[in-house]
C-alpha positions, 0 to 999 in steps of 0.5 A: 482515478482513485488509488489504493495503497498497500503496505504488505506485512506478514502479520498486518496489511496497511491500506490507504486510499487517494481522493477521487482525483488521485492527488492525496493519500489518506490512511484507511485501515489495517487488516490482519494478514489471515486467510480471508484478507483478499476477500476483505481487500476486494470488499474495500476496493469495491466500496471505495471504487478503486481503479488502480492498486499501488503495492509497496515493493520491499528492497534493502539498502542495496536496492535488492529484494528483501526476504518478504518480497517473495510473499509480496509478489505472491500477494500481488498475483493473487490480488490481481487475479481476485480483483482484476485491477492493475497492481503497480509496485512502488519502492517502499524504503523505511515507510514504517519508520517514517510513519512511526516518526510522524505519529504516536498511534501504533494501531494505524501505523501500517495504514500510515505506511501505506499512505506514504507508499501511495503518496510517493507514487502519486507524487511521481505520477503528478510530477511533484516533489515529495517533502 
């Protein structure tokens, strides 16, 4: 199984992929969130032979949906309809801040945040602790 992790943002969308065995997460690309972004994501899904999509779920400190969560839900539905693959939500909490801490390169920050979201999902799926 190969997975695609997505860190959705109103301006940019970070993407990350797993290895073919669904063990590791790797930053892939950052896309501008424009009208044709779903077509670009679909092309990446096809080229990378993705089986399952993991989309970051944005919650506040109390575990309630953030204001961007409405847009994430719309994106989830549109993406699922566009590619016909399962789309699972994975709570993302301060993933961008963690990505900033781990790297200096802000160009790929959103892709690194997507990798952290995907890493969290894969660790749970594979029953491993996250470090």
